[in-house]
DRENDO-1510 file (C-alpha; in Angstrom, 1 decimal, always signed):
<recs>
REC; n; res; u; v; w
REC; 1; MET; +18.0; -6.2; -8.9 .
REC; 2; ASN; +16.3; -4.4; -11.8 .
REC; 3; VAL; +12.9; -4.2; -13.3 .
REC; 4; ASP; +11.4; -2.3; -16.2 .
REC; 5; ARG; +9.8; +1.1; -15.5 .
REC; 6; PRO; +6.3; +1.8; -16.7 .
REC; 7; THR; +5.8; +2.5; -20.4 .
REC; 8; GLY; +3.1; +4.6; -21.9 .
REC; 9; PHE; +4.6; +8.0; -21.0 .
REC; 10; GLN; +7.9; +7.5; -22.8 .
REC; 11; VAL; +9.8; +6.7; -19.6 .
REC; 12; LEU; +13.3; +5.3; -19.2 .
REC; 13; LYS; +14.2; +2.0; -17.8 .
REC; 14; VAL; +16.0; +0.7; -14.7 .
REC; 15; VAL; +15.6; +1.1; -10.9 .
REC; 16; THR; +17.5; -0.4; -8.0 .
REC; 17; LEU; +15.2; -1.9; -5.3 .
REC; 18; SER; +15.2; -2.6; -1.6 .
REC; 19; THR; +14.8; -5.9; +0.2 .
REC; 20; VAL; +11.6; -5.1; +2.0 .
REC; 21; LEU; +9.8; -3.1; -0.6 .
REC; 22; LEU; +10.6; -4.1; -4.2 .
REC; 23; LEU; +9.6; -1.6; -6.8 .
REC; 24; VAL; +7.3; -3.2; -9.3 .
REC; 25; ILE; +5.8; -1.0; -11.9 .
REC; 26; SER; +4.0; -3.1; -14.4 .
REC; 27; ALA; +3.0; -1.7; -17.7 .
REC; 28; CYS; +1.2; -4.9; -18.8 .
REC; 29; GLN; -2.4; -4.0; -18.0 .
REC; 30; ASN; -5.0; -4.2; -20.7 .
REC; 31; GLY; -8.7; -3.8; -21.1 .
REC; 32; GLN; -11.3; -2.1; -23.1 .
REC; 33; GLY; -12.7; +1.1; -21.7 .
REC; 34; THR; -16.4; +1.6; -21.4 .
REC; 35; ALA; -18.7; +4.2; -19.8 .
REC; 36; PRO; -18.1; +4.4; -16.0 .
REC; 37; LYS; -20.7; +2.9; -13.7 .
REC; 38; GLY; -21.9; +4.9; -10.8 .
REC; 39; ARG; -21.0; +4.0; -7.2 .
REC; 40; GLY; -23.6; +2.2; -5.1 .
REC; 41; THR; -25.3; +4.1; -2.3 .
REC; 42; ALA; -26.6; +1.3; +0.0 .
REC; 43; THR; -24.8; +0.9; +3.3 .
REC; 44; ALA; -24.3; -1.7; +6.0 .
REC; 45; SER; -23.2; -1.5; +9.6 .
REC; 46; ALA; -19.5; -1.3; +10.4 .
REC; 47; THR; -19.9; -2.7; +13.9 .
REC; 48; GLY; -20.3; -6.3; +13.1 .
REC; 49; THR; -17.5; -8.8; +12.9 .
REC; 50; ILE; -18.4; -10.3; +9.6 .
REC; 51; SER; -20.1; -9.0; +6.5 .
REC; 52; TYR; -22.7; -10.4; +4.2 .
REC; 53; PHE; -19.9; -10.8; +1.7 .
REC; 54; ILE; -18.7; -14.2; +2.7 .
REC; 55; LEU; -21.9; -15.7; +1.5 .
REC; 56; ALA; -21.2; -14.4; -2.0 .
REC; 57; HIS; -18.1; -16.5; -2.3 .
REC; 58; HIS; -20.3; -19.6; -2.9 .
REC; 59; ASN; -22.8; -18.1; -5.2 .
REC; 60; VAL; -21.2; -15.8; -7.7 .
REC; 61; ILE; -19.4; -18.4; -9.8 .
REC; 62; ALA; -21.3; -21.7; -10.3 .
REC; 63; THR; -19.1; -24.6; -11.3 .
REC; 64; ALA; -19.4; -28.4; -11.5 .
REC; 65; THR; -17.1; -28.8; -8.5 .
REC; 66; GLN; -17.0; -26.6; -5.4 .
REC; 67; GLY; -14.1; -28.3; -3.5 .
REC; 68; ALA; -13.4; -27.8; +0.2 .
REC; 69; TYR; -12.9; -24.0; +0.0 .
REC; 70; SER; -13.5; -22.0; +3.1 .
REC; 71; PRO; -13.2; -18.3; +3.5 .
REC; 72; GLY; -12.0; -18.7; +7.1 .
REC; 73; SER; -13.3; -17.6; +10.5 .
REC; 74; PRO; -14.3; -14.1; +11.5 .
REC; 75; PRO; -11.8; -12.5; +13.9 .
REC; 76; GLY; -14.1; -12.0; +16.9 .
REC; 77; PRO; -14.2; -8.7; +18.8 .
REC; 78; VAL; -11.6; -6.1; +17.6 .
REC; 79; PRO; -10.4; -2.8; +19.0 .
REC; 80; THR; -12.1; +0.4; +17.7 .
REC; 81; GLY; -9.8; +2.6; +15.7 .
REC; 82; SER; -9.7; +6.4; +15.9 .
REC; 83; GLY; -9.2; +9.4; +13.7 .
REC; 84; ASN; -10.9; +11.6; +11.0 .
REC; 85; VAL; -11.6; +10.5; +7.5 .
REC; 86; PRO; -9.6; +12.8; +5.1 .
REC; 87; ALA; -11.7; +14.7; +2.7 .
REC; 88; ALA; -10.2; +12.9; -0.3 .
REC; 89; PHE; -11.6; +9.6; +0.8 .
REC; 90; PRO; -15.1; +8.2; +0.3 .
REC; 91; HIS; -17.3; +7.7; +3.4 .
REC; 92; TYR; -17.2; +4.0; +2.9 .
REC; 93; VAL; -14.4; +1.5; +3.0 .
REC; 94; SER; -12.9; +1.8; -0.4 .
REC; 95; PHE; -10.5; -0.1; -2.6 .
REC; 96; GLY; -7.8; +0.7; -5.0 .
REC; 97; VAL; -5.2; -1.1; -7.1 .
REC; 98; MET; -1.8; -0.7; -8.6 .
REC; 99; SER; -2.3; +0.6; -12.1 .
REC; 100; ALA; +0.4; +1.5; -14.6 .
REC; 101; PRO; +0.4; +4.7; -16.6 .
REC; 102; GLY; -2.1; +4.5; -19.5 .
REC; 103; ALA; -3.8; +1.4; -18.0 .
REC; 104; ALA; -6.9; +2.9; -16.5 .
REC; 105; ALA; -9.0; +1.5; -19.3 .
REC; 106; ALA; -8.6; -2.0; -17.7 .
REC; 107; LEU; -10.2; -0.7; -14.5 .
REC; 108; ASP; -12.9; +1.1; -16.5 .
REC; 109; ALA; -13.8; -2.3; -18.0 .
REC; 110; MET; -14.1; -3.9; -14.6 .
REC; 111; ARG; -16.3; -1.0; -13.4 .
REC; 112; SER; -18.6; -1.3; -16.4 .
REC; 113; GLN; -18.8; -5.1; -16.6 .
REC; 114; ASN; -18.6; -6.0; -12.9 .
REC; 115; GLY; -19.4; -2.9; -10.9 .
REC; 116; THR; -15.8; -3.0; -9.6 .
REC; 117; THR; -15.5; +0.6; -8.6 .
REC; 118; PHE; -12.0; +1.3; -7.5 .
REC; 119; ALA; -11.7; +4.6; -5.8 .
REC; 120; PHE; -7.9; +4.8; -6.1 .
REC; 121; ARG; -5.1; +3.8; -8.5 .
REC; 122; TYR; -1.5; +4.0; -7.5 .
REC; 123; GLN; +2.0; +4.2; -8.9 .
REC; 124; TYR; +5.5; +4.2; -7.4 .
REC; 125; LEU; +7.7; +7.2; -7.6 .
REC; 126; ALA; +11.3; +6.0; -7.1 .
REC; 127; GLY; +14.8; +5.7; -8.5 .
REC; 128; GLY; +16.6; +8.1; -6.2 .
REC; 129; VAL; +16.7; +11.9; -6.1 .
REC; 130; ASN; +20.2; +12.4; -7.5 .
REC; 131; THR; +20.8; +9.4; -9.7 .
REC; 132; LYS; +19.6; +11.1; -13.0 .
REC; 133; SER; +17.2; +8.2; -13.4 .
REC; 134; GLY; +14.5; +8.9; -10.8 .
REC; 135; TRP; +10.8; +9.5; -11.4 .
REC; 136; GLU; +11.4; +13.2; -12.2 .
REC; 137; THR; +13.3; +12.2; -15.4 .
REC; 138; TRP; +10.7; +9.8; -16.7 .
REC; 139; ASN; +9.0; +12.5; -18.7 .
REC; 140; GLN; +9.9; +16.1; -19.6 .
REC; 141; PRO; +9.8; +18.7; -18.3 .
REC; 142; ALA; +11.0; +17.4; -14.9 .
REC; 143; GLY; +8.2; +15.9; -12.9 .
REC; 144; GLN; +5.8; +15.7; -15.7 .
REC; 145; PHE; +5.4; +12.0; -15.2 .
REC; 146; ALA; +3.4; +12.6; -12.0 .
REC; 147; ALA; +1.3; +15.3; -13.7 .
REC; 148; TYR; +0.4; +12.9; -16.5 .
REC; 149; TYR; -0.5; +10.2; -14.1 .
REC; 150; MET; -2.8; +12.5; -12.1 .
REC; 151; GLN; -4.5; +13.8; -15.1 .
REC; 152; ASP; -5.0; +10.4; -16.5 .
REC; 153; SER; -6.5; +9.2; -13.3 .
REC; 154; ALA; -8.9; +12.1; -13.0 .
REC; 155; GLN; -10.1; +11.6; -16.6 .
REC; 156; HIS; -11.1; +8.0; -15.7 .
REC; 157; GLY; -12.7; +8.9; -12.4 .
REC; 158; TYR; -10.0; +7.7; -9.9 .
REC; 159; THR; -8.1; +9.5; -7.2 .
REC; 160; PRO; -4.4; +9.2; -8.0 .
REC; 161; ALA; -2.1; +7.8; -5.3 .
REC; 162; PHE; +1.7; +7.7; -5.2 .
REC; 163; VAL; +4.1; +5.6; -3.2 .
REC; 164; TYR; +7.1; +8.0; -2.7 .
REC; 165; TYR; +10.1; +5.7; -2.2 .
REC; 166; GLU; +13.2; +7.7; -2.8 .
REC; 167; LEU; +15.7; +8.0; +0.1 .
REC; 168; CYS; +17.2; +4.5; +0.0 .
REC; 169; GLN; +17.8; +4.5; -3.7 .
REC; 170; SER; +19.6; +7.8; -3.7 .
REC; 171; ASN; +23.3; +8.3; -3.9 .
REC; 172; GLY; +25.1; +9.2; -0.7 .
REC; 173; SER; +28.2; +7.7; +1.0 .
REC; 174; HIS; +27.2; +4.7; -1.1 .
REC; 175; SER; +25.5; +4.6; -4.5 .
REC; 176; GLY; +21.8; +3.9; -4.7 .
REC; 177; ASN; +22.6; +0.3; -5.5 .
REC; 178; PHE; +23.7; -0.3; -2.0 .
REC; 179; CYS; +20.1; +0.0; -0.8 .
REC; 180; TYR; +19.4; -3.6; -1.8 .
REC; 181; GLY; +20.0; -5.6; +1.4 .
REC; 182; ASN; +21.4; -2.6; +3.4 .
REC; 183; ASP; +18.3; -0.5; +3.9 .
REC; 184; LEU; +19.0; +0.6; +7.5 .
REC; 185; ALA; +22.5; +1.6; +6.8 .
REC; 186; GLN; +21.7; +3.3; +3.5 .
REC; 187; ASP; +18.6; +5.2; +4.9 .
REC; 188; THR; +20.4; +6.6; +7.9 .
REC; 189; ALA; +23.6; +7.5; +6.0 .
REC; 190; ASN; +21.6; +9.3; +3.3 .
REC; 191; LEU; +19.5; +11.1; +5.8 .
REC; 192; ASN; +22.7; +12.5; +7.3 .
REC; 193; THR; +24.3; +13.6; +4.1 .
REC; 194; PRO; +23.6; +17.3; +3.4 .
REC; 195; SER; +24.1; +17.2; -0.4 .
REC; 196; THR; +21.8; +14.1; -0.7 .
REC; 197; MET; +19.2; +15.7; +1.5 .
REC; 198; LYS; +19.3; +19.0; -0.4 .
REC; 199; ALA; +18.5; +17.1; -3.6 .
REC; 200; TYR; +15.9; +15.1; -1.7 .
REC; 201; TYR; +14.0; +18.2; -0.5 .
REC; 202; ALA; +14.0; +19.6; -4.0 .
REC; 203; ASN; +12.6; +16.4; -5.3 .
REC; 204; TRP; +9.9; +16.3; -2.7 .
REC; 205; ALA; +9.0; +19.9; -3.4 .
REC; 206; LEU; +8.8; +19.2; -7.1 .
REC; 207; LEU; +6.2; +16.5; -6.5 .
REC; 208; LEU; +4.2; +18.7; -4.2 .
REC; 209; GLN; +4.3; +21.5; -6.8 .
REC; 210; LYS; +2.9; +19.1; -9.4 .
REC; 211; ILE; +0.1; +18.1; -7.0 .
REC; 212; GLY; -0.6; +21.7; -6.2 .
REC; 213; ALA; -0.9; +22.5; -9.9 .
REC; 214; TYR; -3.2; +19.5; -10.3 .
REC; 215; ALA; -5.5; +21.2; -7.7 .
REC; 216; LYS; -7.5; +18.0; -6.9 .
REC; 217; PRO; -7.1; +15.4; -4.1 .
REC; 218; ALA; -4.1; +13.1; -4.4 .
REC; 219; LEU; -2.7; +10.6; -1.9 .
REC; 220; VAL; +1.0; +10.1; -1.2 .
REC; 221; ILE; +2.3; +7.2; +0.9 .
REC; 222; VAL; +5.6; +8.7; +2.2 .
REC; 223; GLU; +8.7; +6.5; +2.3 .
REC; 224; PRO; +7.4; +3.1; +3.3 .
REC; 225; ASP; +10.0; +1.1; +5.3 .
REC; 226; LEU; +12.0; +4.2; +6.2 .
REC; 227; TRP; +10.1; +5.1; +9.4 .
REC; 228; GLY; +10.4; +1.5; +10.6 .
REC; 229; PHE; +14.2; +1.6; +10.1 .
REC; 230; LEU; +14.4; +5.0; +11.8 .
REC; 231; GLN; +12.6; +3.6; +14.8 .
REC; 232; MET; +15.2; +0.9; +14.9 .
REC; 233; ALA; +17.9; +3.6; +14.6 .
REC; 234; ALA; +16.4; +5.3; +17.7 .
REC; 235; ARG; +17.9; +2.5; +19.8 .
REC; 236; ASN; +14.8; +1.6; +21.9 .
REC; 237; THR; +14.0; +5.2; +22.7 .
REC; 238; ASP; +11.1; +5.2; +20.2 .
REC; 239; ASN; +11.7; +8.9; +19.6 .
REC; 240; ALA; +12.4; +10.4; +16.2 .
REC; 241; ALA; +14.1; +13.4; +17.9 .
REC; 242; ASN; +16.9; +11.0; +18.8 .
REC; 243; VAL; +17.8; +10.1; +15.2 .
REC; 244; LEU; +20.2; +12.5; +13.4 .
REC; 245; ALA; +19.3; +13.9; +10.0 .
REC; 246; SER; +20.4; +16.7; +7.8 .
REC; 247; VAL; +17.5; +19.2; +7.7 .
REC; 248; SER; +18.5; +22.8; +8.3 .
REC; 249; SER; +22.1; +21.7; +7.6 .
REC; 250; SER; +21.1; +20.6; +4.1 .
REC; 251; GLY; +21.0; +24.2; +2.9 .
REC; 252; TYR; +17.6; +23.8; +1.3 .
REC; 253; ALA; +15.5; +26.9; +2.0 .
REC; 254; ASP; +12.3; +25.2; +2.8 .
REC; 255; ALA; +14.0; +23.0; +5.4 .
REC; 256; ALA; +15.6; +26.0; +7.2 .
REC; 257; GLY; +14.9; +26.3; +10.9 .
REC; 258; PHE; +14.0; +22.7; +11.5 .
REC; 259; PRO; +16.1; +20.6; +13.8 .
REC; 260; ASN; +18.7; +18.2; +12.3 .
REC; 261; THR; +16.8; +15.1; +13.4 .
REC; 262; ALA; +14.3; +12.6; +11.9 .
REC; 263; GLN; +11.6; +14.6; +13.7 .
REC; 264; GLY; +12.8; +17.8; +12.0 .
REC; 265; PHE; +12.8; +15.8; +8.7 .
REC; 266; ALA; +9.2; +14.9; +9.1 .
REC; 267; TRP; +8.3; +18.5; +10.0 .
REC; 268; ALA; +10.1; +19.8; +6.9 .
REC; 269; LEU; +8.2; +17.4; +4.6 .
REC; 270; LEU; +4.9; +18.5; +6.2 .
REC; 271; HIS; +5.8; +22.2; +6.0 .
REC; 272; MET; +6.5; +21.9; +2.3 .
REC; 273; ARG; +3.1; +20.1; +1.8 .
REC; 274; ASP; +1.4; +23.1; +3.5 .
REC; 275; LYS; +3.3; +25.5; +1.2 .
REC; 276; TYR; +2.9; +23.8; -2.1 .
REC; 277; ALA; +0.1; +21.3; -2.1 .
REC; 278; PRO; -2.4; +21.7; +0.8 .
REC; 279; LYS; -4.8; +19.3; -1.0 .
REC; 280; ALA; -2.3; +16.5; -0.9 .
REC; 281; THR; -3.3; +13.7; +1.6 .
REC; 282; LEU; -0.1; +12.4; +3.2 .
REC; 283; ALA; +0.2; +9.0; +4.9 .
REC; 284; LEU; +3.0; +8.2; +7.4 .
REC; 285; HIS; +4.0; +4.6; +7.0 .
REC; 286; ALA; +3.7; +2.1; +9.9 .
REC; 287; SER; +5.6; -1.1; +9.4 .
REC; 288; LEU; +4.6; -4.3; +11.2 .
REC; 289; TRP; +8.3; -4.9; +12.1 .
REC; 290; ALA; +9.3; -1.4; +13.3 .
REC; 291; THR; +9.8; -2.5; +17.0 .
REC; 292; SER; +12.0; -5.4; +15.8 .
REC; 293; THR; +9.2; -7.8; +16.5 .
REC; 294; ASP; +7.3; -8.6; +13.3 .
REC; 295; ILE; +3.6; -8.9; +13.8 .
REC; 296; GLY; +3.2; -10.3; +10.3 .
REC; 297; SER; +5.5; -13.3; +10.7 .
REC; 298; ASP; +6.1; -14.0; +14.4 .
REC; 299; THR; +4.7; -17.4; +15.4 .
REC; 300; ARG; +4.8; -16.9; +19.2 .
REC; 301; SER; +1.5; -16.7; +21.1 .
REC; 302; THR; +3.1; -14.6; +23.9 .
REC; 303; LEU; +3.4; -11.2; +22.1 .
REC; 304; ASP; +2.2; -8.2; +24.1 .
REC; 305; ILE; +0.3; -6.6; +21.2 .
REC; 306; ALA; -0.8; -3.6; +23.2 .
REC; 307; ALA; +2.8; -2.8; +24.3 .
REC; 308; LEU; +4.1; -3.2; +20.8 .
REC; 309; ALA; +1.4; -0.9; +19.4 .
REC; 310; ARG; +2.2; +1.7; +22.1 .
REC; 311; ARG; +5.9; +1.6; +21.2 .
REC; 312; GLU; +5.3; +2.2; +17.6 .
REC; 313; ALA; +2.7; +4.9; +18.3 .
REC; 314; ASN; +5.3; +6.7; +20.5 .
REC; 315; PHE; +7.7; +6.8; +17.6 .
REC; 316; LEU; +5.1; +7.8; +15.0 .
REC; 317; ASN; +3.7; +10.5; +17.2 .
REC; 318; SER; +7.2; +11.9; +17.5 .
REC; 319; ALA; +7.6; +11.9; +13.7 .
REC; 320; GLY; +5.1; +14.5; +12.9 .
REC; 321; LEU; +1.8; +13.3; +14.4 .
REC; 322; THR; +1.9; +15.4; +17.6 .
REC; 323; GLY; +3.9; +18.3; +19.0 .
REC; 324; ASN; +4.5; +19.9; +15.6 .
REC; 325; PRO; +5.7; +23.6; +15.5 .
REC; 326; ARG; +3.1; +26.2; +15.1 .
REC; 327; GLY; +1.9; +26.4; +11.5 .
REC; 328; VAL; +3.1; +23.0; +10.5 .
REC; 329; SER; +0.3; +20.5; +9.7 .
REC; 330; SER; +0.3; +16.8; +10.7 .
REC; 331; TRP; +0.1; +13.6; +8.7 .
REC; 332; ASP; -3.4; +12.8; +7.6 .
REC; 333; LEU; -3.3; +9.0; +7.9 .
REC; 334; LEU; -1.2; +5.9; +8.6 .
REC; 335; SER; -0.3; +3.5; +5.8 .
REC; 336; ASN; +0.6; -0.1; +6.3 .
REC; 337; ASP; +1.7; -3.0; +4.1 .
REC; 338; VAL; +1.1; -6.6; +5.1 .
REC; 339; ALA; +3.6; -8.4; +2.9 .
REC; 340; ASP; +6.0; -7.9; +0.0 .
REC; 341; HIS; +5.2; -11.2; -1.7 .
REC; 342; ASP; +2.2; -13.4; -2.3 .
REC; 343; SER; +2.4; -16.1; +0.3 .
REC; 344; GLY; +2.6; -18.9; -2.3 .
REC; 345; GLN; +5.3; -17.0; -4.3 .
REC; 346; PRO; +9.0; -17.9; -4.1 .
REC; 347; GLY; +10.3; -15.6; -1.4 .
REC; 348; GLY; +7.0; -15.4; +0.4 .
REC; 349; ARG; +7.7; -15.1; +4.1 .
REC; 350; SER; +4.5; -16.2; +5.8 .
REC; 351; TRP; +0.9; -17.3; +5.4 .
REC; 352; TRP; -1.6; -16.0; +7.9 .
REC; 353; ASP; -4.0; -18.5; +9.5 .
REC; 354; ARG; -7.5; -17.6; +8.2 .
REC; 355; TYR; -9.0; -19.6; +11.1 .
REC; 356; ASN; -7.1; -17.5; +13.7 .
REC; 357; HIS; -5.9; -20.6; +15.7 .
REC; 358; THR; -2.1; -20.3; +15.0 .
REC; 359; PHE; +0.2; -17.3; +14.6 .
REC; 360; PRO; +0.6; -15.2; +12.6 .
REC; 361; ASN; -3.1; -14.6; +11.9 .
REC; 362; PHE; -5.7; -12.0; +10.9 .
REC; 363; SER; -7.1; -11.5; +14.4 .
REC; 364; ARG; -3.8; -10.5; +15.8 .
REC; 365; TYR; -3.1; -8.1; +12.9 .
REC; 366; LEU; -6.5; -6.5; +13.5 .
REC; 367; ASP; -5.8; -6.1; +17.2 .
REC; 368; PHE; -2.5; -4.5; +16.5 .
REC; 369; MET; -3.8; -2.1; +13.9 .
REC; 370; GLY; -6.9; -1.1; +16.0 .
REC; 371; LEU; -4.7; -0.4; +19.0 .
REC; 372; LEU; -2.2; +1.6; +16.9 .
REC; 373; SER; -5.0; +3.6; +15.3 .
REC; 374; GLN; -6.3; +4.4; +18.8 .
REC; 375; ASP; -2.9; +5.4; +20.1 .
REC; 376; VAL; -2.1; +7.8; +17.2 .
REC; 377; HIS; -5.7; +8.9; +16.5 .
REC; 378; ARG; -5.4; +8.3; +12.7 .
REC; 379; ARG; -7.2; +6.1; +10.3 .
REC; 380; VAL; -5.3; +3.6; +8.2 .
REC; 381; VAL; -4.9; +2.8; +4.5 .
REC; 382; MET; -3.6; -0.7; +3.8 .
REC; 383; TRP; -1.3; -0.8; +0.8 .
REC; 384; GLN; +0.5; -3.4; -1.3 .
REC; 385; VAL; -2.0; -6.1; -0.3 .
REC; 386; PRO; -1.2; -9.3; -2.3 .
REC; 387; MET; -3.8; -10.1; -4.9 .
REC; 388; GLY; -3.5; -13.9; -4.9 .
REC; 389; ASN; -6.3; -16.1; -3.9 .
REC; 390; GLN; -7.1; -19.8; -3.2 .
REC; 391; TYR; -10.4; -19.8; -5.0 .
REC; 392; PHE; -9.8; -20.2; -8.8 .
REC; 393; ASP; -8.0; -23.0; -10.7 .
REC; 394; THR; -6.0; -20.2; -12.2 .
REC; 395; MET; -4.0; -19.9; -8.9 .
REC; 396; ASN; -1.6; -22.8; -9.2 .
REC; 397; ASN; +1.5; -20.9; -8.0 .
REC; 398; SER; +3.0; -20.7; -11.5 .
REC; 399; THR; +4.6; -17.4; -12.4 .
REC; 400; GLY; +2.2; -14.6; -11.9 .
REC; 401; HIS; -0.6; -16.9; -10.5 .
REC; 402; TYR; +0.6; -17.1; -6.9 .
REC; 403; GLN; -1.8; -17.9; -4.1 .
REC; 404; ASP; -2.4; -15.8; -1.0 .
REC; 405; ASN; -5.4; -15.5; +1.3 .
REC; 406; ARG; -5.4; -11.9; +2.5 .
REC; 407; THR; -7.6; -10.5; -0.3 .
REC; 408; GLU; -10.2; -13.2; +0.4 .
REC; 409; TYR; -10.1; -12.6; +4.2 .
REC; 410; ILE; -10.4; -8.8; +3.9 .
REC; 411; LEU; -13.3; -9.0; +1.4 .
REC; 412; GLY; -15.0; -11.5; +3.7 .
REC; 413; ASN; -14.6; -9.4; +6.8 .
REC; 414; VAL; -14.8; -5.8; +5.7 .
REC; 415; ALA; -16.7; -4.6; +8.7 .
REC; 416; SER; -14.0; -5.8; +11.1 .
REC; 417; PHE; -11.3; -4.0; +9.1 .
REC; 418; ALA; -13.4; -0.9; +9.2 .
REC; 419; LYS; -13.9; -1.1; +12.9 .
REC; 420; VAL; -10.1; -1.0; +13.6 .
REC; 421; GLY; -9.8; +2.2; +11.6 .
REC; 422; ILE; -8.9; +0.9; +8.1 .
REC; 423; ILE; -10.7; +3.0; +5.6 .
REC; 424; ALA; -9.1; +1.9; +2.3 .
REC; 425; VAL; -7.3; -1.1; +0.9 .
REC; 426; LEU; -4.9; -0.8; -2.1 .
REC; 427; PHE; -4.0; -4.1; -3.7 .
REC; 428; GLY; -0.7; -4.5; -5.5 .
REC; 429; PRO; +2.3; -6.8; -5.8 .
REC; 430; GLY; +5.5; -6.1; -3.9 .
REC; 431; ASN; +7.8; -8.3; -5.9 .
REC; 432; ALA; +6.4; -9.2; -9.3 .
REC; 433; GLY; +3.5; -11.1; -7.7 .
REC; 434; THR; -0.1; -11.7; -8.9 .
REC; 435; MET; -1.9; -8.9; -10.7 .
REC; 436; ASN; -5.6; -8.4; -11.3 .
REC; 437; VAL; -5.1; -8.0; -15.0 .
REC; 438; ASP; -3.6; -10.3; -17.7 .
REC; 439; SER; +0.0; -9.2; -17.1 .
REC; 440; MET; +1.2; -12.7; -18.0 .
REC; 441; LYS; -0.4; -12.5; -21.4 .
REC; 442; ASP; -1.6; -16.1; -21.0 .
REC; 443; GLY; -5.4; -15.5; -21.3 .
REC; 444; VAL; -7.9; -17.6; -19.4 .
REC; 445; THR; -6.2; -20.4; -17.5 .
REC; 446; ASN; -7.7; -23.2; -15.5 .
REC; 447; PRO; -5.0; -25.8; -14.6 .
REC; 448; ALA; -5.7; -28.5; -12.1 .
REC; 449; PRO; -6.1; -27.5; -8.4 .
REC; 450; ILE; -3.1; -27.7; -6.1 .
REC; 451; SER; -2.6; -28.5; -2.4 .
REC; 452; THR; -1.2; -25.6; -0.4 .
REC; 453; TYR; -1.5; -23.9; +3.0 .
REC; 454; GLU; -5.0; -24.6; +4.5 .
REC; 455; CYS; -6.2; -25.5; +1.0 .
REC; 456; ASN; -6.3; -29.2; +0.1 .
REC; 457; PHE; -7.0; -28.9; -3.6 .
REC; 458; CYS; -9.6; -26.3; -2.7 .
REC; 459; ASN; -9.0; -23.9; -5.6 .
REC; 460; THR; -11.5; -25.6; -7.9 .
REC; 461; ARG; -13.5; -22.7; -9.4 .
REC; 462; LYS; -13.3; -22.3; -13.1 .
REC; 463; SER; -12.3; -18.8; -14.2 .
REC; 464; VAL; -13.8; -17.1; -17.2 .
REC; 465; TYR; -11.5; -14.1; -17.0 .
REC; 466; ALA; -7.9; -13.6; -18.4 .
REC; 467; ASP; -6.9; -11.7; -15.2 .
REC; 468; ASP; -3.9; -13.3; -13.5 .
REC; 469; ASP; -6.0; -13.7; -10.3 .
REC; 470; GLY; -8.8; -15.4; -12.3 .
REC; 471; GLY; -11.0; -12.4; -11.9 .
REC; 472; TYR; -11.3; -12.6; -8.1 .
REC; 473; LEU; -10.8; -8.9; -7.4 .
REC; 474; ARG; -13.1; -7.7; -10.2 .
REC; 475; ILE; -15.9; -10.1; -9.1 .
REC; 476; PHE; -15.8; -9.6; -5.3 .
REC; 477; VAL; -15.0; -5.9; -5.1 .
REC; 478; GLY; -17.9; -5.6; -7.5 .
REC; 479; GLN; -20.1; -7.6; -5.2 .
REC; 480; TYR; -19.0; -5.5; -2.2 .
REC; 481; MET; -19.8; -2.3; -4.0 .
REC; 482; LYS; -23.5; -3.2; -4.0 .
REC; 483; HIS; -23.5; -2.7; -0.3 .
REC; 484; PRO; -20.4; -0.8; +0.8 .
REC; 485; ILE; -19.5; -0.5; +4.5 .
REC; 486; THR; -19.9; +3.1; +5.8 .
REC; 487; ILE; -17.2; +4.8; +7.9 .
</recs>
């Protein structure tokens, strides 16, 4: 399946995508830039189970009809996460959003008009390392695309973030196109192909060199999905040292001396960060399904969440979190994605119960993430969080206006997410879902409410914004920033 690449930096066109993480790079973001508005300085306790923010849902937008909308129930007590806050992160729970090259002006407008201070903006780097159409080719000289994106972000006051998703789309024993629907087989085969991995390490080093030259903080979410598939490939040992990989055998100089395993692969990536871009903040991805039990979709009430968290922690610890060779750093954070579709979107896999009575639900997610954070002693950045809502008329499940309830629940319970170790939330579609700008080019829309999951015609608020989410993110992140939760 193919999508357009971002425009604005004279980039090329087509990328092949995986089943679990579909690359969506939208260039359709618009807005008028205005002078940035400073961050708020007020704080609130991160120990409570629900924030003041739920109250704002019923007051910010006044309309003739309020419907039966409910933000849901707080999760109750949750585990306390663990780990340091990287220097690149604000000392409050912060937010970011997927933002195409050249589209920072839209975020500037939200910051100026609504106080919507996003700390991060992110962009995919994908396309395969040896396909002649990967991110390194999107501008010249090689790798300049990343340099432009970082410079653009800094000029507008945002920390740049990249989702580095390259291994599955690379050519190996199969072409990069084989990735779609065959992620486990493609990932493990490519990881064991010396020529592919030599090109991979060179590609990774190129990105790090660009970040090093940038000389400011940048976040990289490293190979989402891959680590979950590698845990599966470890065949219930939950140990990255038991998964074969081409590291020293690749012949790439910076990978020399590291064992030919997934553990050695992780160490080589970290070593190159240390060498080329020590200011880069690297996140090791934790998938909800890595143990073959999917926390995000399983409907059973009998799951042993603590045991599942411990199994995943064992694997992640073996993949560069603990026991690294002398002189090799560790991953700074975990990253986690909750879904690859809006729940109301065709292909959406599961709604989460906002009242926490049935499964899957938010309370169980928070339990799992808190325990995982404890076990690996790392904070968490949520990424690819669907932007849909059940608040505005705009959200009628037409193309680009799909419903979801995760954004609402997170913004209504920020303190609970902070307690489990989540320090940032980056919103973005996984498969051409809802955006927080007018990517559909249909202006302000207020169709009739619809009846969907836990929402009996409850999306009755009239929007005044052309944003595809009706303006939900700009309004409520702006409200949150008046009293951000400290971490």
